[in-house]
N, C-alpha and C positions, 0 to 999 in steps of 0.2 A: 148255958147253951150246950147242946150235945156235942161231944168231941168224937163220937163213933158214928159210923154209917153202916147200913145194912140194906140188902135187897128188900124193897117194899116201903122204905121210908118215903114220905111224900111231903110236898111243900106247896104253899099257895101261890108264891111268887118266885121269880128268879132271884130277887134280892135276898129272900129268906134262904134259898138254897146256897147262894154264894157265901153268905155269912157262916153257915154251918160247914161248908167245904173249907173255908179259910181256917176255921177253928180246928177242923180235922187235920189239916196239913200242919198247923202249928203244933198241936199236941202229939202228932204221930211222927214229926220230924221228916215229912216227905214233901216233895215238890211235884205238883201235877201240872200238865199243860193240856190245852185243848187239841185233840187230834182230828176230830171231824164234827160237823154240826149242820143242822138245817133250821133256818129261822122260822118263827111262827108266821111272819109276814109272807115269806115265799111259799110256804106250804098251804096257807089259807087261800092263796090265789089259785091253787090247783083244785080246791074243793068247790062243789056246786053251791049255788046261792041258797039252796034249801036245806043244807046240812049244817050241823053245829060246827063252829070254828074253834081253832085252838085259842085259848085265852091270850090276849096280848101281854098280860103280866108275866107269862112264862118265857117270853123272849125267844126261846128255842123250842121247836117241836121235838127235836132230838139232839143230843150232844154227847160226845164221848171224851172223857179225860183219860190221859195215860200218864204214868210216871215219866219224868223227864228222860229216863233211860229206856223208854219204850221204843220199839222199832229196831231194825237191823242197820248197823253202821254201813255206810257206803264203802265199797271196795277201794283200797288204797292204790290198786293196780289199774283198775278199769274205770274208776269214777271220773266224772266230768271235771271235778275239782279235787284232785288227789291230795292237795295240801291242806284241805279244810279239816279242822278237828270236829269231833262229834261226841255227844253224851250218850248216843244210842248204844245199848248193850242187850237188846231183846228182853228187857224186863217185862213180865206179863201183867203187872199191876195196872188196873184200869177201873173206871166207873162209867156206866152208861145210864143216861137219864132220858126219859121220854115224857112228853106232855100227854096226859090222858084227857081227851075231850069230854068224855062222859062224866068223869068225876070232877073235872076242873082242877086237877092236881098235877104237879110235876112229880114223877115217880122214879125211884132208882130201880132199874130193871136188871142190872148186872153190877157186881162189885167183887173185885179181886184185889186184896191187899197183900198178896204174897210177892215180895220183891226178891230178885236174884242177886242182890248186892246188900252190903251193910247199910243199915238205916239207923242213924242216931244224930243227936244235936251237933256234935263236933263236926261230923262230915257235912251236915246241912249248912253250917256256917261257912264252909269253904266254897260253896257254889257262888259263881259271880253275881247272881241276882240277889244274894243274901248279904254280901259284904258291904258294910257301910262304915264310914269313918265318923267317930264322935267329934265333938267340937275341937278338942286339943289336937287330935291327929289330923283333922281337916286343915287346921292352921299350919301344921308342919308340912302337909302335902302342898299347900299353897307356896310355902317357902321353897320346896323342891322345884315347883314349876317355875319359880322366878330365881333359880339358883344363880344364873350368870350375873344378875344385877345385885346379888347379895354377897358377892365375894369381897372379903375385907381387903383393905389396902396391903396388909402385910402377909397375905396367904395366897397360895395357888388355888386354882379351881378344884384340884383334887383334894386339897386340905379343906376347902369349903364344903365339898360334897360329903366328906367324912364327918365334918362338924354337924351338918344339917341332918344326916342320917342318924347319927348318934343322938341328936336331939329328938328325932322322931321316935327312937326306942327308949328314951329316958323315962317315959311314963308307962312303959310296958316291961315290967320285971320278967326276965326269962327270955326276952327277945335276943336274937343273935345277928351280928353283922360282920361281914368279911369283904374286904376289897382286894381284888387280884391286880397287882401292879407289875407291869413288865419293864423292859428296858426303857431308859430315859423317862422313868416315872409316868409311863403311859397306862391309863386305866384299861384293863382287859376284861374285867368282870366284877359284878356285884352280887353277893349272896346275902340275902336278908330273910330272916324268919321272925315273925311275931311269936309271942308266947303261945298263942292259939295254934299257929302252924306247928310249932315244936310239939305241943301236946297231941295234936291230931296225927302227926306222922309217927310219934312214938307209940300211940295206942292202936294205930291202924297202918302198919308198915306195908301191908299188901295193897293199899290204895294209893294211887299216885295222881296228883293234880299238877298240871303244868300251865303256867302263864307265860306268854311270850309277848315281847314288845319289839316293834321294828323301828 
């Protein structure tokens, strides 16, 4: 399956295009999202009965995909929701696809793969949509979720937390854990880095990812 795209590439069905687009994203370490679209069903209703319709297999008469960093971030000062985070950083990378009624093909009409940010596998793995736990780590995550009921009789909740977190990192060589404890043994903060996080931050110190939990 082709892992590159260019203007003029055409496809017989939406499923065919989707498969090629997915492979392109995988091999290029990019993530695209749908920015705008017009469905075949809607556009066909606007056409006269005596003209050729858009093929139903195309699903969309036109559609544009952009890098997940496409668009301008909302102002932190005047925005309606000033506390919302955003991936937007005005990245110009995009793909425009249109259904050609005459040829019966879905055709790439515009393609820009020039990103204004670093693109590589390590960074891609850090995006929320790409993070997945394997079997062993998923089990450790379940232990974290039920921490209160897993406290041993001879340990405090803080000690139980440290035990479970260290177990979470036991299968991840290079991972780091630090607990910040204040007066009266009160937990004030948890700093945890998987080996993948350590590597990504070391190789790309100019890129910062923040996760927050309330």
